[in-house]
Backbone bond lengths (Angstrom), bond angles and torsions (degrees), N, CA, C in turn:
res aa  C-N    CA-C-N  psi(-1)  N-CA   C-N-CA  omega(-1)  CA-C   N-CA-C  phi
1 M - - - 1.448 - - 1.523 109.51 -
2 L 1.286 115.02 147.54 1.452 119.70 178.27 1.520 112.07 -66.57
3 S 1.318 117.16 -28.96 1.462 119.37 -179.75 1.526 111.65 -68.40
4 D 1.337 117.09 -19.09 1.461 120.56 179.16 1.525 112.23 -80.56
5 V 1.305 117.39 -14.81 1.458 121.00 -178.23 1.523 108.75 -79.13
6 E 1.321 114.74 125.99 1.456 119.38 -179.62 1.521 108.92 -101.13
7 D 1.299 116.32 131.62 1.459 120.91 178.73 1.515 108.15 -125.67
8 N 1.306 115.14 102.69 1.457 119.90 -178.56 1.519 112.32 -97.93
9 G 1.320 116.90 -0.15 1.460 120.73 -177.73 1.518 111.51 -74.69
10 P 1.312 115.28 167.57 1.468 118.91 178.86 1.527 110.81 -67.44
11 E 1.312 114.77 150.43 1.462 119.81 178.33 1.527 108.89 -68.55
12 P 1.329 117.45 134.21 1.470 119.32 -179.39 1.529 110.66 -65.71
13 D 1.321 114.78 155.94 1.460 120.08 176.63 1.518 109.60 -60.29
14 R 1.318 115.17 149.62 1.464 119.35 178.73 1.520 111.12 -70.75
15 W 1.286 117.54 -27.53 1.458 120.98 -177.82 1.513 108.84 -129.37
16 H 1.322 117.26 139.39 1.459 120.97 178.61 1.522 109.41 -148.74
17 A 1.314 116.01 169.77 1.468 121.71 -174.81 1.523 112.20 -58.26
18 G 1.330 117.57 -33.78 1.462 120.24 179.53 1.520 112.29 -59.92
19 L 1.324 117.25 -36.66 1.464 120.11 177.46 1.526 111.09 -66.73
20 D 1.320 116.69 -42.13 1.465 119.74 178.87 1.524 111.52 -64.44
21 I 1.313 116.63 -40.85 1.468 120.24 178.40 1.527 110.01 -66.66
22 G 1.321 116.95 -42.05 1.461 120.64 177.78 1.522 112.26 -60.91
23 L 1.334 117.10 -43.24 1.466 120.24 177.96 1.525 111.56 -66.27
24 L 1.329 116.84 -36.54 1.466 120.43 176.49 1.527 110.63 -62.51
25 V 1.322 116.75 -45.72 1.472 121.04 178.92 1.531 110.26 -62.60
26 L 1.326 116.92 -42.90 1.465 121.26 178.47 1.530 110.67 -61.67
27 R 1.326 116.68 -46.18 1.470 120.88 179.02 1.515 111.78 -61.34
28 L 1.327 116.59 -48.02 1.466 120.28 -177.07 1.530 111.78 -67.42
29 G 1.331 117.23 -37.75 1.465 120.13 178.05 1.515 112.02 -64.00
30 L 1.329 116.48 -47.50 1.463 120.28 178.99 1.528 110.63 -66.10
31 A 1.326 116.74 -39.61 1.465 120.63 179.04 1.523 111.39 -63.66
32 A 1.321 117.43 -39.52 1.468 120.54 -179.72 1.528 110.96 -63.87
33 V 1.320 116.92 -46.36 1.471 120.52 -178.29 1.528 110.84 -67.06
34 M 1.329 116.41 -50.39 1.464 119.17 -176.31 1.527 111.83 -71.95
35 G 1.325 117.16 -33.64 1.461 120.14 176.64 1.517 111.69 -63.92
36 A 1.322 116.60 -41.97 1.467 120.48 177.93 1.526 110.52 -63.10
37 H 1.325 117.11 -42.50 1.469 120.26 178.32 1.525 110.82 -65.06
38 G 1.322 116.62 -40.24 1.458 119.95 178.28 1.517 112.27 -63.93
39 L 1.332 116.66 -42.41 1.468 120.49 179.60 1.526 112.04 -68.86
40 Q 1.339 117.31 -29.39 1.465 119.70 173.44 1.526 109.98 -60.08
41 K 1.312 115.62 -42.15 1.460 120.23 -178.12 1.526 111.41 -77.71
42 L 1.317 116.05 -42.49 1.463 121.29 -172.73 1.524 112.80 -69.76
43 V 1.332 116.98 -48.31 1.469 120.18 -174.50 1.528 113.65 -129.84
44 G 1.321 117.55 8.16 1.458 120.15 178.16 1.519 114.19 75.98
45 L 1.324 117.54 15.25 1.457 121.21 179.18 1.529 110.37 -65.50
46 F 1.314 117.35 155.87 1.472 123.48 178.81 1.530 111.18 56.74
47 D 1.323 116.90 43.19 1.472 123.38 -179.13 1.525 112.80 58.68
48 G 1.314 116.37 31.05 1.458 120.63 179.40 1.514 112.43 -78.74
49 P 1.317 116.76 167.35 1.460 121.36 -175.04 1.524 114.45 -80.15
50 G 1.326 118.31 -14.90 1.454 120.06 -172.40 1.521 109.77 73.24
51 I 1.318 115.88 178.05 1.466 120.36 -176.64 1.528 111.53 -62.95
52 G 1.323 117.43 -46.72 1.469 120.59 -178.45 1.515 112.79 -61.48
53 G 1.315 115.95 -45.81 1.457 119.91 179.54 1.516 112.43 -66.64
54 F 1.325 116.45 -37.17 1.461 119.16 178.71 1.525 110.63 -70.10
55 A 1.333 117.38 -36.62 1.467 120.38 176.47 1.530 110.42 -60.93
56 E 1.335 116.70 -40.64 1.470 120.24 176.36 1.527 110.94 -64.59
57 A 1.322 116.53 -40.84 1.464 120.26 178.73 1.526 110.62 -63.06
58 L 1.332 116.99 -38.71 1.468 120.18 177.97 1.524 111.04 -61.34
59 T 1.323 116.98 -38.73 1.463 120.71 176.85 1.524 109.91 -60.71
60 G 1.318 116.75 -42.53 1.459 121.10 178.17 1.521 113.34 -66.63
61 M 1.330 116.66 -20.03 1.468 121.16 179.24 1.523 112.40 -91.98
62 G 1.316 116.84 2.75 1.458 119.32 176.38 1.515 115.32 103.17
63 Y 1.313 117.74 1.87 1.464 119.65 175.40 1.520 107.43 -80.65
64 T 1.321 116.81 130.31 1.458 120.30 -170.35 1.519 114.14 -115.24
65 S 1.305 117.91 -13.62 1.457 120.65 -173.03 1.524 111.17 -126.58
66 Q 1.311 116.42 131.80 1.464 122.26 172.66 1.535 113.37 51.10
67 T 1.320 116.72 49.70 1.467 119.19 -176.18 1.525 112.54 -67.06
68 T 1.318 118.20 -30.13 1.470 119.45 177.44 1.527 110.11 -67.52
69 L 1.320 117.34 -42.77 1.465 120.92 176.19 1.526 110.42 -61.13
70 L 1.321 116.36 -44.60 1.464 120.04 179.03 1.525 111.17 -64.02
71 A 1.317 117.54 -36.35 1.466 120.58 177.07 1.523 110.61 -62.26
72 W 1.332 117.55 -43.43 1.467 121.18 177.32 1.530 110.96 -63.72
73 I 1.329 116.62 -45.50 1.469 120.57 179.90 1.523 110.30 -59.57
74 T 1.322 116.72 -46.37 1.465 121.07 -179.35 1.522 111.25 -63.18
75 A 1.323 116.60 -45.77 1.467 120.65 -179.13 1.524 111.34 -61.85
76 F 1.331 116.74 -43.59 1.463 119.52 179.06 1.525 111.73 -69.89
77 A 1.329 117.80 -37.39 1.468 120.22 178.53 1.527 110.76 -63.66
78 E 1.331 116.57 -44.46 1.465 119.63 179.83 1.525 111.69 -67.73
79 T 1.324 116.66 -48.13 1.464 120.69 -176.93 1.527 111.04 -69.82
80 G 1.321 116.39 -47.48 1.466 120.26 179.55 1.513 112.50 -65.33
81 G 1.333 116.43 -43.55 1.464 120.00 177.67 1.514 111.57 -60.92
82 A 1.322 116.40 -41.14 1.467 120.86 178.96 1.523 111.04 -64.61
83 L 1.320 117.09 -42.13 1.467 120.65 179.15 1.529 110.79 -63.49
84 L 1.323 116.61 -44.42 1.466 119.88 178.22 1.526 111.31 -61.49
85 L 1.329 117.38 -42.23 1.465 120.09 179.02 1.518 111.66 -66.08
86 A 1.318 117.31 -42.17 1.465 120.33 -179.32 1.527 110.91 -60.92
87 L 1.320 116.23 -40.08 1.461 120.45 179.81 1.527 112.57 -79.80
88 G 1.314 116.56 -19.73 1.453 119.38 -172.28 1.518 109.74 69.32
89 L 1.314 116.19 39.96 1.461 123.36 -177.79 1.527 108.43 -118.99
90 F 1.322 117.10 127.19 1.464 121.42 -176.23 1.532 109.87 48.73
91 T 1.308 115.39 48.15 1.466 122.03 -174.51 1.526 113.36 -53.65
92 P 1.346 119.86 -43.87 1.467 117.65 178.91 1.530 112.79 -60.01
93 L 1.319 117.11 -36.96 1.463 120.41 179.14 1.528 111.11 -68.20
94 G 1.329 117.05 -44.61 1.464 120.69 178.20 1.519 112.13 -62.47
95 A 1.335 116.25 -43.74 1.466 120.40 179.41 1.525 110.79 -66.65
96 A 1.335 117.12 -38.80 1.465 120.33 178.88 1.525 111.07 -65.46
97 A 1.330 117.35 -39.51 1.470 120.53 178.35 1.523 110.39 -60.86
98 I 1.315 115.93 -45.89 1.467 120.03 -179.58 1.522 110.69 -67.89
99 L 1.319 117.30 -41.11 1.461 120.32 179.20 1.527 110.75 -62.87
100 G 1.323 117.82 -39.59 1.463 120.70 177.53 1.518 112.19 -61.97
101 V 1.324 116.69 -43.57 1.468 121.17 178.25 1.527 110.15 -63.98
102 V 1.322 116.33 -47.08 1.467 120.45 -178.37 1.528 110.56 -63.50
103 G 1.324 117.25 -37.41 1.466 120.07 176.23 1.516 111.61 -58.25
104 N 1.325 116.72 -41.98 1.465 120.64 177.41 1.516 112.17 -68.19
105 I 1.322 116.52 -37.32 1.467 119.99 178.34 1.525 110.07 -61.73
106 V 1.323 116.25 -48.11 1.468 120.48 -178.88 1.528 110.05 -63.12
107 F 1.329 117.53 -46.33 1.461 121.12 178.80 1.527 111.03 -57.73
108 T 1.326 115.97 -47.93 1.466 120.58 -177.81 1.521 111.71 -62.75
109 K 1.322 116.92 -43.90 1.469 119.29 -179.66 1.523 111.24 -64.69
110 F 1.328 117.68 -38.28 1.461 119.08 176.79 1.527 110.71 -67.88
111 Q 1.325 117.89 -37.03 1.461 121.03 176.85 1.526 111.49 -63.17
112 L 1.329 115.77 -33.40 1.464 120.35 178.56 1.527 111.82 -79.07
113 G 1.331 117.04 -5.45 1.452 121.18 177.30 1.513 114.92 76.53
114 T 1.330 117.36 26.30 1.462 119.34 -176.18 1.520 113.38 -78.87
115 G 1.315 118.30 -21.46 1.454 120.73 176.11 1.520 113.94 89.61
116 Y 1.315 114.47 171.83 1.466 122.12 -173.30 1.520 112.89 -60.07
117 F 1.312 117.76 -44.03 1.460 119.74 -172.39 1.527 112.87 -69.66
118 D 1.318 117.60 -12.34 1.459 120.13 173.39 1.530 111.57 -88.25
119 V 1.330 117.64 -14.16 1.466 120.29 -178.68 1.522 113.38 -113.66
120 E 1.320 117.86 -1.41 1.464 118.40 -174.48 1.526 112.26 -60.90
121 F 1.328 119.12 -38.92 1.465 121.29 177.82 1.526 110.38 -65.14
122 D 1.332 116.16 -41.10 1.463 120.30 178.30 1.526 110.96 -63.70
123 I 1.317 116.62 -38.03 1.464 120.29 177.38 1.523 110.23 -63.60
124 V 1.327 117.65 -40.97 1.469 120.81 177.33 1.530 110.11 -61.59
125 L 1.329 117.71 -43.14 1.468 120.48 177.12 1.526 110.83 -61.05
126 G 1.320 116.53 -40.79 1.461 120.57 177.75 1.517 112.30 -64.44
127 V 1.319 116.62 -40.61 1.469 120.51 177.79 1.527 110.24 -65.20
128 M 1.323 117.06 -38.01 1.469 120.23 176.65 1.531 110.37 -61.61
129 A 1.329 116.96 -45.97 1.466 120.70 179.25 1.526 110.82 -64.46
130 L 1.320 116.68 -42.29 1.464 121.12 178.96 1.525 111.00 -62.53
131 T 1.315 116.28 -40.24 1.463 120.41 177.32 1.522 110.51 -60.02
132 L 1.328 116.84 -46.70 1.467 120.23 -179.93 1.523 112.10 -66.96
133 L 1.323 117.02 -29.64 1.460 119.93 175.43 1.524 110.71 -58.65
134 F 1.321 116.38 -42.26 1.461 120.20 -173.65 1.522 114.87 -95.96
135 T 1.321 118.48 -13.49 1.465 119.58 177.09 1.516 111.68 -100.16
136 G 1.314 116.66 -27.37 1.454 120.28 -171.97 1.517 109.58 84.26
137 A 1.319 115.42 -178.08 1.462 121.40 -173.44 1.517 113.76 -82.28
138 G 1.311 117.85 -18.99 1.458 120.57 -174.00 1.519 110.39 89.77
139 R 1.306 115.74 -178.70 1.468 120.82 -174.84 1.521 113.44 -78.37
140 V 1.333 117.29 -20.86 1.465 119.88 178.90 1.530 107.38 -88.88
141 S 1.326 114.86 71.53 1.460 120.32 -175.31 1.521 109.90 -164.48
142 I 1.303 114.79 164.13 1.462 119.77 173.67 1.526 109.83 -71.81
143 D 1.320 116.75 -26.85 1.466 122.64 -179.33 1.527 114.20 -73.24
144 K 1.310 118.92 1.65 1.465 120.06 -168.09 1.524 114.77 -58.84
145 N 1.315 119.24 -23.47 1.471 120.96 -179.68 1.522 112.62 -118.08
146 T 1.304 117.23 35.53 1.460 121.32 -176.87 1.524 110.84 -108.39
147 P 1.328 117.11 160.50 1.467 119.62 178.25 1.528 112.71 -60.48
148 W 1.344 117.76 -35.81 1.467 119.18 -177.84 1.515 111.94 -71.96
149 R 1.331 118.89 -18.60 1.458 119.72 173.07 1.528 110.20 -79.05
150 R 1.327 116.14 -34.36 1.465 119.71 -179.50 1.525 112.06 -78.37
151 K 1.306 118.16 -26.54 1.470 122.40 179.49 1.529 109.78 -130.40
152 P 1.336 117.00 64.46 1.470 119.01 -174.58 1.525 113.69 -66.22
153 G 1.322 118.15 -28.10 1.463 119.81 -179.27 1.515 112.38 -62.71
154 A 1.317 116.36 -48.02 1.464 120.77 -179.19 1.526 111.12 -65.51
155 F 1.323 116.44 -45.88 1.463 119.29 179.84 1.528 110.97 -69.79
156 G 1.321 117.20 -30.81 1.460 120.78 175.44 1.517 111.36 -64.62
157 A 1.335 116.18 -41.40 1.465 120.07 178.43 1.528 110.73 -63.41
158 V 1.337 116.58 -42.00 1.467 120.21 177.44 1.531 109.99 -63.35
159 G 1.329 116.65 -43.36 1.464 120.63 178.35 1.519 112.15 -61.81
160 L 1.328 116.52 -39.92 1.465 120.75 178.11 1.527 110.41 -63.36
161 L 1.324 116.59 -43.23 1.467 120.00 177.42 1.529 111.45 -63.29
162 L 1.337 117.14 -40.98 1.467 120.41 177.20 1.526 111.64 -62.44
163 A 1.328 116.48 -44.04 1.466 120.53 179.84 1.520 110.63 -63.22
164 A 1.334 116.72 -44.80 1.463 120.49 179.97 1.526 110.83 -64.76
165 A 1.329 116.59 -41.77 1.467 120.06 179.47 1.528 110.96 -65.03
166 A 1.319 117.09 -45.27 1.466 120.49 179.94 1.522 110.88 -62.67
167 S 1.318 116.20 -42.98 1.465 120.75 179.19 1.526 110.56 -61.72
168 T 1.308 116.21 -44.32 1.462 120.97 -179.67 1.527 111.10 -64.47
169 V 1.325 116.75 -43.72 1.468 120.39 179.00 1.525 110.57 -60.50
170 V 1.319 117.26 -43.28 1.472 120.41 179.88 1.525 110.41 -63.11
171 I 1.318 117.00 -43.94 1.468 120.34 -179.22 1.529 110.65 -63.95
172 V 1.322 116.95 -42.95 1.464 120.82 -177.59 1.529 111.88 -72.80
173 M 1.328 117.36 -42.00 1.467 119.95 -173.61 1.523 114.65 -84.76
174 F 1.313 117.64 -29.47 1.464 119.61 -171.67 1.527 113.98 -107.59
175 R 1.323 119.01 -8.51 1.465 120.56 -179.87 1.501 110.37 -102.86
């Protein structure tokens, strides 16, 4: 039983280098994936559709209003959010931007009837963004001396509300 294990050693520090390295890896991994997707939309990089092609794809996904504007918003949210996460700069804002986009992706795929296994990767990306919302960027970041690094819970909650509000506005206004 675990209760039989005696631990007389000192309590470990609440924060250590492994956590900072882990958060850096999480930030860079999410930034790489979302940045690549954003650049596909923004400039057609990596055989992407570009803004025009993505706007057409949005129409096929059930978006009926201002699809070109939505394509620009999505491309900038993905690319800008990824850049902010990679730098560890305004991390709650970058994570919220990505979480808002991913929320719309998951909603849209479920509306299209594609099922769980078509959204599981998107859900993982959303969980990564949500994690960064509430943990912050860590010490290996430009954010290391900011209020949102010292109080990540409060700023994470604000970021979550922003992501949910943005996602809801997009669904209501553009579908």
